[in-house]
C-alpha positions, 0 to 999 in steps of 0.5 A: 438579483435574478431575472424572474418572469417577464424579465423582472429582477427578483432578489436571490435571497428571501426578504426579511419578514415585514416588521409591524411596529405598534404605537399608541394613539390618543383619541377622543370618542364622541357618542351621538344619539338620535331619539326621533326619526328625522325628516331627511331629504338628501338628493341622490348625488349626480353620479352615474350608476349608483346602487346601494345593496344589502349584502345577505350572508356576506363572506368573511373575505368580502367583509374584511375587504370592505372593513380594511378598504374603508377603515385602514386610514382611520386605524379601524382595528376591532374587527381585524382582531377577530378570528373568522369564526367570531367575525362570521357570528357577528356578520351573519346575525339576522340583527346585523345589516350590512349595506354596500354602496356600489359606484359604476359596479365597484364597491365604494363604501358601506355601513353596518346597522346593529340591532342586537340591543333593541330598542337601541340600534347602532350605526356601527360602521360607516364610510367610503373608500378613499378614492370615492371621497369628495364626490358628494356621496358621504352625506347621501350615504349617511342619510340612507344609513339613518333610514336603514337604522330607523327601518328597524323601528328603534326608540333610539339610534346611536353612533360614535366617532372619534378624532381618528376619523375624518374631520368632516365625520362629527359635523356631518353626523350632527348636520343630519340630526345626531346629538352628542351625549358623551365624550371619552378619552381613549388610547388605542394601539395601532400597527404601522 
């Protein structure tokens, strides 16, 4: 090891490339729907400096940051497999709304509303960054996501969750008015 900047020792040889092993995971996907706008009253959490803001024309880098920060622990992979051009086509579509929750000035979570299949609107992605779990933000953010979906004036709002998501996901969707309409077994390939 040779000393680097600030006296930190660095290897004198290059490190071998990182090895990502792929593995298959079985999951059960639950498809849920809401056919009428619910009368929700979820109070804003007693949390200083919360702000929910729609991201207009989000950059690819910012979107990838949000997607990874929220979805990493749940094996979200779909959007990671897209190149920048394909991802840009999705997130800059006027029928897609990206909403970001900020807590004390930093991103804490987000949700994505997809109205490309009107009269059906899908709550496509939803979640909090791990460091913001357990602070009472999830239920409130989901209520806001439901409001944003119904603001598009659909006939039906849909969402899906799976057994790779947090254990509170399915009960929370149901508590706020979604009802399951289908379940499917699926195998996903994930990298470590």
